[in-house]
N, C-alpha and C positions, 0 to 999 in steps of 0.2 A: 815097336815099329808100326804095329797096326794102329796104335793110338795116334802116332805121328801122321800116318796116311789119312786117318779120319779127319784130323785138324786141317790138313791141306785141302781135303774135299770140301770141308765147310767154307774155307776161304774162297775156293773156286765158285761154290754155289753163291756165296755172298757177292762176289764180284759180278757173277752172271746176273744175279738179281738186280744189282745196281745198274748194270748196263741195260737190262730189260726195262727198269723204271725210267731211265734216261730216254730210251727209245720211245716209250709210251709218251713221255713229256714232249719229246720232239714232234711226235705224230700229232699230239693234241695242239701244240703250238702252230704247226703247219696248217692243221685243219682250221684253227682259229684265224690265222692270217688269210687263208684262202677264202673261207666262207663268212667269217664274222667281221674281220677287219679288212677284207680284201678290197672293198671299194675305197677305203681310206688310203691304203698303200698304192693302189693303182692311180688314184688322183694325185698323190704326192709325187710318184714317179713321172707322171705326165707333166706336172707343173715344173719339174726340174729339167725336162727335156723339150717340152712344148709350151709356148707362152704366147699370149695375145699382146701385141704391141700397138700402141696408139700412133696413128698417122695424123699429125697436127694439120688442121685446116689453115689455109692462108687467110690472114685477117684482112678485111677490106680497108680501103683508104678513105680519108675524109678530105673532101675538096671544098674550095670556096665557090661562091656563086659564079665567079669569073674563071673558074677552071684551075686555079692554083692549088697545089698540093699542100694541105694543112697538116696532115698526119699520115705517116706510112711506116711500114715495118722493114727493118734491115737487119742482117745478121751481125752478131757480135761474138767474138771468140776469146777463149781463155786457153792458155798453153801451160801444160804441166809436164813433168819429166819423171819417167820411171827409171831411176838410177841403176837398177839391177838388170834391166833388159839388155843393154849393150854388153858384148864380150869385152874382157879387159883390154885386149889389144886394140879393138875398135874405139873404145873410150879414150885410151891414152893417145891414139893417133889423131883424134878429131877434137878433143876437148878444148885445146887452145884456139883452134880456128872457130869453133862454135862460140866460145866466149867473145872473140873479136867481133863476130857477126852480130851477136846479141847487143854488144856495147854500142855498135854503130846505130842499130835500130832504136834501142831503148834508152840511150843517153846516160849510161852508167859505165864506169871503168871496166875494161876487159878483165882486170885482175879480180874485180868483185865477182863477176860471173864465174870465172874459173874456180875461185875459192868456193862459191856456193855449190857449183856442180860437183866438185870433189867431196865437199862436206855431205851432200845428199847421198853420194855413193857410199861413203864411209858409214853413214848412219842407216844405210839400207832403206832409204826413203823411196817409196815407189809412187809417190803422188806429190812431188815437189812443185810448188807454184812458181812459174817463171814470169808470166805476164798475163794481165787480164784487160778486158775492154779493147781488144784489138779489132781493127777494121778488116774487111776481106783482103784488102791489099797487103796489110801487114801479115795476116795469116798465110797468104799465098807465098810471100817471101820467106817466112820463117820455116815453112815446110821444106824449102830447098837448102837450108843451112847445113853445114857439115855435121855429120852424125845423124841429124834429124832426117836427112834425105834417104837414110836406110830404112825408114818406116817405123811403125809402132813397135814391132817385135824385135828388131835389130838396133833401132836407133833410140827407142824409149820415149818418143814424142807422144803425148796424150793431148788430143784436141777436143775441147768441149765448146759446143755452139749453143747460143740462145738467140732468140729474136727480140729485138728491142724496138720501141716505138720512137720515131723521130719526128720533129716538127721542122720541115724544110725552111719555113719563113721565120724561124726563131721563136722568141718569147712572146711575140705579139699575139693577143687573144688566147694565150696559153691556158688560162683558167676556164675559158668557155669551151675550147677544144677538149680540154680535160684529160683524164687518165683513167686507167683501170688497174687496180692492184689485184694480184693473184697470189694464191698460195697452194702449192701442190696441184697446179693446173686448174684451180677453181677460183672464180672471181669472189672477192669478199668486200671490196670497197672501191669507190671511184668518184669522179666528178665530171661535170660537163657532158658534152656530146658523146665522148668515148664511153661513159658509163650509162647514159640514158639509152643509147642505141647499141649496147654491147651485144644483144642477141642477133641483131642484123649484121654487125661488123665481124663477129667472131666466127660465124659459120658453125659447122659441126665436124668434129674430129672423126676420122675413119679408124678402122681396126684391121690388122693383118695377123694371121697366125703363123708363127715361126717355130722351127725346130732347131735345137742346139746341135752344132756339129763340132769339129775339132777346134782346139785352141780358143774355146769360149765364143766362137762365132755363131751367129744365128742366121738361118736362111728361110725364106718363105716356103711353106708347105705346098701351097697352091699358086697357080699363076694369077689368080684374081684375089682381090682383098675380100675379107669377110664383110666389111662395110667401107665403101668408098668415102673419102672426106668430101665435104661440101664447103667450098671456099666462102668466106664472108662477102656480103654485099658492100658496095661503096655507098657512102653517105655524102650527099650534096648539101652542104650547109648554105645558109643565106648570107654568110659573111662575104663582103666585098673587100678584097685585100687592099685596094687603093684607098677606099674610105677608112678602112681599119687603120692603115698606116697614118693617115692624116689625124684621126681621132686620138690614136695612141700618143703621138708626139706632141700634139696640142695640149693634151692633159698633162703629160710628163713635164713639159716646159712650165706650165703654171704651178704644178706641185713644187717644182724646184724653186721657182721664183718666190713662192710664199712659204717655203719650208713646211709644207702641210704634212699632216700625218698620213692621210690616205684620200683617195678620190676615185670617182668612176665617171664614165661617159658612155652613153648608148645612143646610137643612131638607128632609127627605125623607118622603114618605108611606110608611108602614110596609109595607102590603100590596102596593102597586103598584110601588114604587121611583120614583115620580114626584117630581122635584125641585121643591119648591114655592117655595123661596127659595135664592138663593146670592149671597153678596156677598164680593168680594175687594178689600180696600182697602190701599193702600200709601202711605207718607208721601212727599210731594214735597219739593223743596228749600226751599219756602216754609213747610213745616210742615203744610200742609193734606193731607187724605187723598182719594184718588180711585182709581177702578178702574184697575189696571195689569195685573199678571200674574194669571192664573187660578190662584191658589195652591192652592185646594181640589182642583183637578184635576192640576196639574203638579208641585207641590212635594213631592218624596219625601225624607223625613228621618227621623231616629231619633225615635220617638214617646214614649219614656219609659213612664210607668206605665200608660197606656191599653192597652199591649200585654199587660198582666198577665191580661186576660180570656182570651187564647189559652192562657196557662199553665194557668189554672184549668180550662178546657175540656178540655185534653189530660189533665191529672191525673185528672179525674173520669171521663172516658171510659175510661181504662186502669185505673181503680180503684187507682191508685197512692197515692191519698190521698183523704180525704173532707173535707167542710167542717168537720168536728169534730176533725180531726187537729190535735194541739197541737205547736207549735214554739217553741223558746227563741230570742228575739231577741238573746241574748248581749250585752246592754248596748248594742244598736244597731249593732254592728260585727261582721262576719265576714270572714275572709281566705281568698282563693283564689290560690295561686301568688304569694304576696307582695303581692297587690292587694286593697284593702279595699272591701267593700260596706257602705254606711252607710244607716241610717234617717234620715229627715228630723227625727225627734224625738230630741233628745239623750238618751242613756241607753236608747233603745229602748222596748219595750212589755212587757218581761218575757216570760212564757210565755202565748201566745195561740193560738187556733185558726186554722186556715187561712182560714176565712171572715172572722174578725175581722182577720187580717193583710191580706186583700184590702180590707176596708172602710176601714182606716186607711192603706192603701197602704204596708205595710211591705216594704221591699226585702229585708230579711234573711229574712223568712218565705217569700216567694215564691221567692227564689233557692235557699234550702235545700230547699224542696219539689221544685223542678225538678231540682236537682243530685242529690239523693239518689235520685230516681226514675229518672233517665236518664243518669247519669254513665257507666254501663257500656254503654249503647246509645243514644247521642245521636241516631242516625239515626231512631229511633222517634219521638222528640219532634219532630224536624225534619219527618218525614213527616206528622205531624199538622198542622203549620203549613202544609205544602204542600197537604194535603187540605182545609184550611179556606179555600183560595184566596188565601192571603196572599203567595204567591210569584209571582203573575202579574197582569197588568193586567185591569181589568174589561171592557175593550173598549167604552169610551164612544163615543157618536156624534160628539162634538166632539173635535178633535185636541189633542194636547199632553199626554196622560196620562203622568204620571211612572211610572218603572219601579220596582216594589218589589224589595227584596233580602232574602233570607234566606241566611245562611251554610250551606253544606252540609259535613258531616263529611269529605267527600272533597276539599274545597278545601285548597289548600296553606297558606292563611292560618288554617285552623282551629287553635286552640290550647287550652290547658287552661282559659283564662278565657272562651272563646267562649260555651259553654253557659250558665254563670252570668250572663254579661252580657246574653245574649239574654233571660233570664228577667225582667229589669226594663227591657226596651225599648231596649237599646243594642246596636250592631253590626248592627241590622236597619234597613231603611228601608221606609217606607210613606207613601202620600199621605193627606191627610185624607178624601178621598172613599172610598178603599179601607178605611180604618178605620171609617168610617160604615157601609159596606155590611156589614162583619163584625158590628158591634153591632146593626145592623138585623135581621140573621139571627136573633139571639137574641130580639129583640122580636117577630119574625114566626114564633116557634115553630119555629125551625130552618131555615126556607126562606130561602136567600140569593137576592135578586132584583137584577137589574142596574139601576143608577140610570139614569133616562131623563129627557131634557130636552124631548122632543117627543112628543105623544100622537097627533097626527093631521095628515094632509095633506088639504087641502080645495080644491075648486073651486066657488065660490059655496056652495050648500048641499049639494053632493055630496061624499061622502067618497071620496078617491082611495086613501088608505092609512091604516090604523089601526095604531098600535104597541101591541100588547098586552103584558102583563107577560111579562118574560123571566126565567126561573128559571135561575140559575147553578149552584146546589147545592140539590137538593130537600130534603136533610136533613143539616144540618151536624153534628149530634150527636143523641144520644138525648133523648127527652122528659124523662127523669129528670134528665139533666144540665141541660137548659134550665130546669126548675123551680128548681134550686139556683142557677143563675147569675142568674136573675131576682130571687131573694130577696136575694142579696148585693148586686146592683146597686141595689136599692131601699134597702137598709140603708146604702149609701154616702151617700145623701142624708139618710136619717133620723138616722143616728148615726155616720157616718164622716167622711171628709175633706170631704164636700159638705154637712155638716149646716147650714152657714150658708144654704144654698139652700132648706132644707125649708120647706114651706108646708102648712098644714092645709087650705087651700082647693083645692089640686090636687096630684096625686101625680106624682113624677118618679123616674126611675131612671137611673143612669149611673156614670161613672168619671172621676175627676180625673187629670190628668197634668201633670208638670212635668219637662221634659227639658233637660239641658245640651247646647247646640249649640256645636260647635267647641271642645269641651273638649280641653285639651292644646294650644290655639292652633293647630289644624289649618290648614294653608295660610296661616299668618301672621295669620289673623283672630282676634279676641278672642272668648272664650267668652261666650255669652249664654244666656238662658232662653227656652224655648218653652212657654207655658202653654196647657193644653187641657182641655176637658170634652166628653165624648161620652156620649150616652144616648138616652132616649126618654120619651115622655109620652102619655097618662096611664100610670102604672106598671102598673095592673091590666089595662087594655085598650089597648095602645099604638096610637096613630093616626099619630104622627109620630116620626121619629128625627132627631137633630140633633147636629152637631159644631161646636165653636168652637175655633179655634186662634189664639193671639196670640203673635207673635214679638217678642222683644227688648223686653219691658216695662221701663220705667225702674226699676232696682233702688234708686234713691235714695228711693223711696216705701216701701222695706223690705217689699215684698210682691210676690212674683212667682209664687205658687203658682196652680195651675189653678183651684182653688175660688174664689179671690179675683179673678183676672184674667179668666178665660174663663167661669166659672160664672154670673156675673150676666147675661151675654148670653143664655145658655141659659134661665135662669129668666125673664127678661123676655119672651122669645119665647113660652114656655109660658103665662105669665100672661096676656099680651095675647090670645093665641088663644082661651083658654078662659074669659076673663072679659069681653072686649070684642068678641068676634067678631060681625060683622054678618051679615045674611043674604047668601047668595051667589047669583049669577046663573047661570042655566042657559044653556049655549051651544045655540042652536037652529039658526042658519044664518048663513052669510056671504054677503052680497049684494055681488057685485063688479061689478054693472052700472054702467058709467061714465057720468057726465053730461057735457054740454057745459059745461065750466067757464067758458069765455069768456062764454057767455050769462049765467050767474049773476053773474059779476064785473061785466060791463057793466051789467046791470040794477041791481046794488047801487050802483055808483058814479054811475049816472045819477040814482037816487032819493035818494042820500045828501045831507045838508046839507053844503055845501062848507066851512063853518066848523067844524062839529061832526059827526064821523062817527057813524054809528049802528050798532047791532048788527044784522047781517043776519038774515033769516029762513032758518034752516038746515033746517027740517022738510022731509023728503023727499030731502035730499041724502045721498050716501053718506058713511060715516064718514071715509074717507080724504080726500075733498074738503073736508069740513067742518074737519078738523084742519088741512089746508094753508091754508085761507082764514083761519081764526081766528089761526093762528100768524103769518101774514103781517100781520095787523092788530095784532099785539103783545099778543094775549091768551093766557092759559094755558088748557089744555084737559084735562079729565078725562072719560074715556069709560067707560060701562058697556054691556055687550051688544055686538052686532055688527049689521052691515047698514046701514040707513038711519036718519037722525036722526028720532026720534019725539017727543022733548021736549028743550027747552033751558032751563037754569036762569035765564038772563037773556033776557027776552022781546025779540023783534025790535022795532026802533024805538026802544029805549032808547039814551041817549047812551053812546058807547063810551069806556070808561076803560081805558087800557093797563095791562097786568099783572093785570087782573081774571081770576079763574078762572071759566070757564064749564063746567058739567057737562052733557054730552050723553048722553041715554039713547037707545040704538039699538034698533031692532026685532030 
């Protein structure tokens, strides 16, 4: 019995010792949590109950020079369904009516939606996708559908909103307006003005500290934000919507006529360098044309005869020849190191002056003039080209500018035919924008200005930054040379290769160009033509300079020359501007004061006839809000001016007809 009691005592002691060890371990662990790992667990607890939320800044708008809205931000909605949120009786009571409502809005059979909703509930799907890319109007309606009108917790509706960038005037100048790609809230790629001026447009996000409360909801801890968001500034571009529309459609018409691969057109204000229009159209697989690459900025290629203006400028500056110097075209063929230079006209032009050779774009005349003048000192000719700025980029604000190329006599690839081939635009590379800047310098009496896409950064009616004219070369050549160059450029249109373009109603000056691309089947690609025309108008007092380049026109039409393919685009633009030009609007201010959109929308839909929607009253609404509302209603919008809506072409209360165009006049 004593032995038995002793064994029991041992067991008690053993259990007590075990409990004591466990107690020691717990104390050690608690001490470790409190003092060693305390900071970590306190931080973890705070993160789960207190969190910093980002308050997105409102992105600024992009406006044209005449006040039209080129790019703005509007809300976009995605609707999902938590199939387990509604109670069984609520679900069964409303599922058929919900399916009918969804069918009416989203144009699918009611049975399809009822089946999908029941399937989602059977599969316990708490995040079923119902619809995406909905407008605010659609989102507002869907919130009121049966079952969904019970809210997120009883009706199961899940609403996700994102802000998307819209171009109210459509695809015109889309590549130049550009875009910004983001991932996880950070920019990583983009094009055009959107990308180049993203820091000004995006503003700075704010921060607010929130605490988790019941049912997964978060509420702000303080009445003020940790960091207030700073809305982005508005960017005023140099684009003129009227000129842009003319240029775009003139280029499109010619591309379609010649079934060309791609082309571009740029219109620049002579004195300021402001780009008033730029269109870059490429052919898709279906044969239609749309904005793809910014060819005017990025595509550096052999220009052909438009480069001859640089020849003439160098010759006149060095007094190596004068416009009256006579050259023999030698039957239209001359030979250098066994390679032939030919004129486009069979048999050549006989003996003609240098000026006449330029006007008819004689390869033999310009090549002879350059070769005879610089064969013993080619570096002198090349230095002229370098000094003309033809060997370096313009430094445009938007990214992707192509690199020009001029062979240097010190290059290993320099040969006996390099100089004569440069004289008629081969062996050199230059972008259309760089060519335009060079010709514009002649139109601007020798001052080369930098092409600009943006004139001003604004916050409401306050100017943040103004982009003044930037002079690249104060005087590209002498006044005497400028006068002679202007005379021959005008004669190109009057009696030279561009004589088909001549009009007695308005004067133009410029140069045609027809270049062979991939001659010799470079890189395995077939040779094709690039047709171009570059110049300015009016000829006597230039206001605009313009370049048109069309790549790969269909040669089955037996016409691929610059005067026939590219020239009509140039003429159409000049003609429309100076014969049909409307009065322009003056930019006074930009009113960025945001209104409570929900109030406007709620008021509109409360008052609207349920069978027939009516046009809302937009007066007093900001331009951005009005564009978003009308776009969501299926209407097209044209805007003049900036700020708040002062007048609308379709009066409030009239029946709404989709695809109708409403013109809004802003203050």
